[in-house]
C-alpha positions in Angstrom: 74.3 132.8 99.0 71.8 131.7 96.1 68.7 130.6 97.7 66.5 131.3 94.8 67.4 128.0 93.1 64.5 127.1 90.0 61.5 124.9 91.1 59.8 124.2 87.6 58.8 120.9 86.2 62.1 119.6 85.7 62.6 120.0 89.6 61.1 117.5 90.8 61.6 114.5 88.4 57.9 113.4 86.7 56.2 116.1 88.7 54.6 119.3 86.5 53.8 122.4 89.0 52.2 124.7 86.8 52.2 128.6 87.6 49.2 130.9 88.5 47.4 130.6 85.2 47.9 127.1 85.2 50.4 127.0 81.9 53.7 124.9 82.9 56.5 127.7 85.0 58.7 129.3 82.5 62.5 129.8 83.3 62.6 132.2 86.1 65.2 134.5 86.4 68.3 134.9 89.0 67.3 136.3 92.2 68.2 140.6 91.9 71.0 140.6 95.1 69.5 143.8 96.4 65.7 142.0 96.8 66.8 140.9 100.1 68.7 144.2 101.5 65.5 145.7 100.4 63.6 143.6 102.1 66.0 144.0 105.5 65.5 147.8 105.2 61.4 147.8 105.0 61.2 145.4 107.6 62.8 146.7 110.2 61.9 150.3 109.9 59.7 150.3 112.6 62.6 148.2 115.2 65.7 146.1 115.5 66.2 142.5 116.1 66.5 143.5 120.2 62.5 144.1 119.6 60.1 145.9 122.2 59.8 145.0 125.7 58.1 142.2 126.6 54.3 142.4 127.3 53.6 141.1 130.5 49.8 139.8 132.3 47.2 142.7 133.8 48.1 140.9 136.6 44.5 141.3 138.4 45.1 139.9 141.5 41.5 138.5 141.8 40.4 136.5 144.3 37.6 134.0 145.4 37.5 135.8 149.1 37.3 133.7 152.1 35.3 130.5 152.8 31.6 130.4 154.6 30.5 128.3 157.2 27.4 128.5 155.9 26.1 126.8 152.2 25.6 129.5 149.9 21.9 129.7 148.4 21.6 128.4 145.0 21.5 130.9 142.1 18.7 132.1 141.4 18.6 132.6 137.2 15.0 132.7 136.8 15.0 135.9 138.5 18.0 137.4 137.4 16.4 136.9 133.5 18.7 133.8 132.6 17.2 130.8 130.8 19.4 128.3 131.5 17.3 125.7 129.3 18.4 127.3 126.4 20.0 125.6 124.1 24.3 127.0 123.3 24.6 129.2 120.0 25.8 127.9 116.9 26.2 129.8 114.6 27.5 127.2 111.8 26.6 127.1 108.7 27.1 122.9 108.0 28.2 120.6 110.6 30.7 117.5 110.3 29.5 114.1 111.5 31.4 112.0 109.7 33.8 111.1 113.4 33.4 109.4 116.6 36.1 110.4 117.6 38.0 114.8 118.4 38.8 116.6 115.0 42.7 117.7 115.0 43.1 119.1 111.7 41.2 120.8 109.3 42.0 122.2 105.0 40.2 123.4 102.6 40.9 123.8 98.5 37.7 124.8 96.9 34.7 122.7 97.9 36.7 119.7 99.4 37.2 119.6 102.7 39.5 117.5 104.4 39.0 116.3 108.5 41.9 114.1 110.7 40.1 112.7 113.9 41.3 111.2 117.0 39.2 107.9 115.8 42.4 106.9 113.5 41.2 108.1 110.6 40.4 111.1 107.4 37.8 112.4 105.3 37.1 114.2 102.2 33.9 116.3 102.9 31.8 119.0 100.9 29.1 121.2 101.0 28.5 121.1 97.3 25.5 118.5 96.8 26.8 118.7 92.5 30.3 117.7 93.9 29.1 114.9 96.2 27.4 113.1 93.0 30.4 113.7 91.3 33.2 112.8 93.5 31.5 110.2 95.0 29.0 108.7 92.9 26.6 105.8 94.0 28.6 106.3 97.4 27.0 109.4 99.1 23.7 107.2 99.8 20.8 109.2 101.1 21.2 113.3 101.7 22.7 114.2 104.7 20.2 116.2 106.8 19.9 120.4 106.2 23.2 122.1 106.7 25.4 118.0 107.2 28.6 118.3 105.0 28.2 115.1 102.4 30.8 112.7 103.1 32.7 111.8 100.2 35.1 109.1 100.9 36.9 108.3 104.6 40.4 106.4 105.4 39.8 104.4 108.1 42.3 101.9 109.9 45.6 104.5 109.8 46.2 102.9 113.6 46.9 106.2 115.5 45.0 110.2 115.6 45.7 111.9 112.3 46.9 115.2 113.5 47.3 117.0 110.2 45.5 117.3 107.3 46.6 118.9 103.6 44.8 119.0 100.1 46.6 120.0 96.9 46.0 123.3 95.5 44.0 121.6 92.5 41.9 120.1 94.4 43.2 116.7 93.7 45.1 115.1 96.4 44.9 113.9 100.2 47.6 113.9 103.2 47.0 112.6 106.2 49.6 113.0 108.8 49.7 109.8 111.6 50.7 110.0 115.4 52.6 106.6 114.6 55.1 107.9 111.7 51.7 107.0 108.4 51.6 109.3 105.4 48.8 108.8 103.6 48.0 109.8 100.3 45.1 109.9 98.3 43.4 111.5 95.3 40.1 112.5 96.2 37.9 111.1 93.8 38.0 107.8 95.0 35.7 106.1 97.0 36.1 104.9 100.5 39.7 103.1 101.2 40.4 103.1 97.0 43.5 104.9 95.8 45.3 105.5 99.3 49.0 104.7 99.6 50.3 104.7 103.5 54.1 105.7 103.7 55.6 104.0 106.3 59.0 105.3 106.2 59.2 107.0 109.8 58.7 105.8 112.6 57.9 108.9 114.3 55.1 111.0 114.6 54.1 113.5 111.7 53.8 116.8 112.6 52.9 118.3 109.4 51.7 117.8 105.8 52.0 121.2 103.3 51.6 120.8 99.3 53.4 122.1 97.4 51.9 125.4 95.8 50.9 124.5 91.9 51.9 121.1 91.9 51.3 117.4 93.9 54.5 117.6 95.5 54.3 116.7 99.1 56.0 118.3 102.2 55.7 116.2 105.6 58.2 115.7 109.1 58.6 113.6 111.9 59.3 113.9 115.3 62.6 112.4 114.7 64.2 115.5 113.1 62.9 114.5 109.1 61.7 115.8 106.4 59.9 114.2 103.3 59.3 115.0 99.7 56.1 112.9 98.7 55.0 112.8 94.8 51.1 112.6 95.3 50.6 111.7 91.7 52.6 109.2 91.3 52.4 108.0 94.7 56.3 107.5 95.6 59.2 109.6 97.5 61.6 111.8 96.1 63.3 113.4 98.7 64.8 113.2 102.3 65.1 116.1 104.3 67.7 115.3 106.7 70.2 118.2 109.1 67.4 118.6 111.9 68.8 118.0 115.7 65.1 117.7 116.9 61.3 117.4 115.8 61.2 118.8 112.6 57.6 120.3 114.3 56.5 122.8 111.2 56.9 123.9 107.5 55.9 125.7 104.5 56.6 126.6 101.3 57.5 130.0 100.0 55.0 131.2 97.4 56.5 131.0 94.4 57.4 127.0 95.9 61.2 127.0 95.0 62.4 126.7 98.6 60.7 125.5 101.6 60.9 126.2 105.0 61.3 123.9 108.6 61.1 124.6 111.7 62.9 122.5 114.3 62.7 122.0 118.3 66.4 122.4 118.1 65.5 126.1 117.7 66.8 126.6 114.4 64.8 127.0 111.1 66.2 125.7 107.4 65.4 126.9 104.0 65.8 124.5 101.9 66.8 123.7 98.4 64.4 121.3 97.3 65.7 119.8 94.0 69.0 118.9 95.6 67.6 118.3 99.3 70.3 120.8 100.6 69.9 123.5 103.2 70.2 126.9 101.6 70.0 129.0 104.6 69.9 128.4 108.4 67.9 130.9 110.7 69.3 130.6 114.4 70.8 131.9 117.6 74.5 132.1 116.6 74.3 135.9 117.2 72.0 135.6 119.8 69.2 138.1 118.3 67.1 135.0 117.9 64.6 132.8 119.5 66.9 132.2 122.9 68.3 128.6 123.3 66.8 125.7 124.1 63.3 127.4 122.7 61.8 125.0 119.8 59.7 126.1 117.1 56.6 125.8 116.8 55.0 128.1 114.1 56.5 129.0 110.7 55.2 131.1 107.6 56.1 132.7 104.5 55.9 136.1 103.0 53.7 136.2 100.0 55.7 138.5 98.7 58.1 135.4 97.1 61.1 136.9 96.0 60.5 140.7 96.0 60.3 140.5 99.8 61.8 136.4 100.7 61.0 137.1 104.2 59.7 134.8 106.9 58.3 134.9 110.2 58.9 132.2 113.1 57.0 131.1 116.9 58.7 129.5 119.5 57.2 127.5 122.8 57.9 130.3 125.1 56.2 132.8 122.9 58.6 134.5 121.3 58.0 135.7 117.7 61.1 136.2 115.2 60.7 138.0 111.3 64.4 137.2 109.0 65.3 137.1 105.5 64.6 133.9 103.7 67.5 134.5 101.7 70.1 135.0 104.0 69.0 134.4 107.0 70.1 137.3 108.7 67.6 138.2 111.9 65.6 141.0 110.7 63.2 142.3 114.5 61.0 140.2 117.1 57.5 141.0 117.8 56.8 141.3 121.2 56.2 138.4 122.6 53.2 136.4 124.1 52.8 134.5 127.5 53.0 131.3 126.1 54.1 129.2 123.3 53.6 131.4 119.6 51.9 128.3 117.7 50.4 130.7 115.7 52.0 132.3 112.8 50.1 133.8 109.6 51.5 136.6 106.9 48.0 138.1 106.0 47.0 137.2 102.1 47.3 139.5 99.4 50.9 142.3 100.2 51.4 140.3 103.7 51.6 144.0 105.1 50.3 142.3 108.3 51.8 139.0 110.4 48.8 137.2 113.0 50.6 135.4 115.7 48.2 133.4 118.4 49.7 131.8 121.6 48.3 129.1 123.9 47.8 132.0 126.5 44.6 132.7 123.9 46.2 136.3 122.9 46.7 137.2 119.5 48.1 140.2 117.7 48.2 141.8 114.5 52.0 142.9 113.6 52.3 145.8 111.1 55.8 144.7 109.1 56.1 147.7 107.3 56.7 150.3 109.8 57.1 148.0 113.0 53.7 148.2 114.9 50.9 146.5 116.5 48.1 147.3 115.0 45.5 144.9 117.1 45.9 142.6 120.4 42.2 140.2 121.2 42.5 137.5 124.1 40.5 134.3 123.9 39.5 132.0 126.7 41.3 129.6 125.5 44.7 128.9 123.3 45.3 130.3 120.0 46.5 127.4 117.5 46.0 128.4 114.5 45.3 131.6 111.9 43.8 131.3 108.7 
């Protein structure tokens, strides 16, 4: 199946998609029919889809010992050389004071930072005073204390927590996904509450928002199983992606922008032709060599090599991680699994030779996708939910 349908300025009516040099994208050549096969051969050089043995926990069996009948003496920190009055170490260069609730999502492009919070607001921030002066002239007020980010604009009154945010590649537009199903889109240059469009067609929580790599087209997915395409420049709906049997939990654009991929709670990944709003390829457990039945997809990414390496990766809520062909839907290999939900799945930038996966069990692994070998691992005290 040909999955390389062109996505240029004609793909999305009224939306100009530009190439890396800033010029309108040229007409794309048809994909080389052997590209997918070459990628399959390269990616599976180090292993097959049956994968490696699962890595269990260390089972140290450490216990707390027997309870004593007497009261334990208070620990003498001073005699141990510990200063318990010392403040918690904070190596942050800048801090955000724009929210009164927990911050659930952050995105950045150049000097612009977008955040979403449990206080039902989204914020636009910057560390650059020149940007603050230009983007919010007369609205910034007195300069914040040293190290505190400048506030450019707040989008308030969204009704529920803002769980995901995105910025367009040129930093001109911001999007906020809200737990009540609202997608809020705005221009970065406006002041508080100005230029904000609320898309309220969905009644289910918005799980992700992702801008096209070269244009103002926004992909969003909700808990009802629907994907949405929105033109941020004209503040209008473009298309609906229907077909998932469960919540659309995650999504990404391919680097060339001609396809988009979405992951679902039903365990399937779908590769979309955005021009036609149709499914080009489906990756599933039909042959029994993918995420097991009943396992939802919680993390997804696409190899930065584009047409030369049409490969994707997905993480399951059981900790499983797989690589697959975005051109054919063929499962390529299984990465050693985590002990809990694999929420973070990211190809390293550049050549994409390495895949980073992180999970709620606190583990993070670096996998060499060319030779099929683990290159490193580390453990955190808490779950890993993202890797950039």
